[in-house]
C-alpha positions in Angstrom: 0.0 0.0 0.0 1.3 3.4 -0.9 2.0 5.8 2.0 -0.1 8.5 0.2 -3.2 6.3 0.4 -3.1 6.9 4.2 -2.4 10.6 4.7 -2.2 10.4 8.5 -0.6 7.2 9.8 -0.9 8.4 13.4 -4.6 7.6 13.3 -3.7 4.0 13.4 -2.3 4.1 16.9 -4.4 1.9 19.2 -6.1 0.3 16.2 -6.2 -3.5 15.8 -4.4 -5.2 13.0 -5.4 -8.4 11.3 -3.1 -10.7 9.3 -3.9 -11.9 5.7 -5.3 -15.2 7.1 -7.5 -13.5 9.7 -5.2 -13.8 12.7 -5.0 -11.2 15.4 -1.8 -9.2 14.9 -2.3 -7.0 17.9 -2.7 -3.2 18.3 -0.5 -0.5 16.8 1.5 1.1 19.5 4.0 3.2 17.5 4.3 4.7 14.0 7.7 5.4 12.6 8.8 6.7 9.2 8.8 3.3 7.5 7.5 0.9 10.2 4.6 0.2 12.6 5.1 -1.5 16.0 2.3 -3.9 17.0 1.7 -5.3 20.5 -0.2 -8.5 21.2 -0.6 -9.3 24.8 2.0 -8.4 27.4 5.0 -10.1 25.8 4.7 -10.1 22.0 5.8 -7.1 19.9 6.3 -6.9 16.2 7.8 -4.4 13.9 6.4 -4.5 10.4 7.0 -2.3 7.3 4.3 0.1 6.3 4.3 -1.7 2.9 2.7 -4.7 4.7 -0.5 -2.7 5.3 -3.1 -3.7 2.7 -5.9 -1.5 3.9 -7.5 0.4 6.7 -11.2 0.7 7.3 -11.1 3.3 10.0 -11.0 0.8 12.9 -8.8 -2.1 11.7 -5.7 -2.6 9.6 -5.5 -5.4 7.1 -2.0 -6.8 6.6 -0.5 -8.6 3.6 1.4 -11.0 5.8 0.2 -14.2 7.5 0.1 -14.9 11.2 3.0 -17.4 10.8 5.1 -14.8 8.9 4.3 -12.3 11.6 5.5 -14.6 14.3 8.6 -15.9 12.5 9.9 -12.8 10.7 8.7 -9.7 12.5 8.8 -10.5 16.2 10.8 -7.8 18.0 13.8 -9.3 19.8 
């Protein structure tokens, strides 16, 4: 998704994100220049590229990555 499709990324803070296979990716807790940080529960954090956002309906982000990809490739160390 092009960054100009979403003019104000900050509105995504505290919004839920869902993976391409319908999994709960957590809530957006931080927006950086090229990335979003998601938090799921008290111990799981993920840093994903903005390019992984497929859509935003005003309350939830749709991601282009699966739950397995999220857990394996984007978990914050």
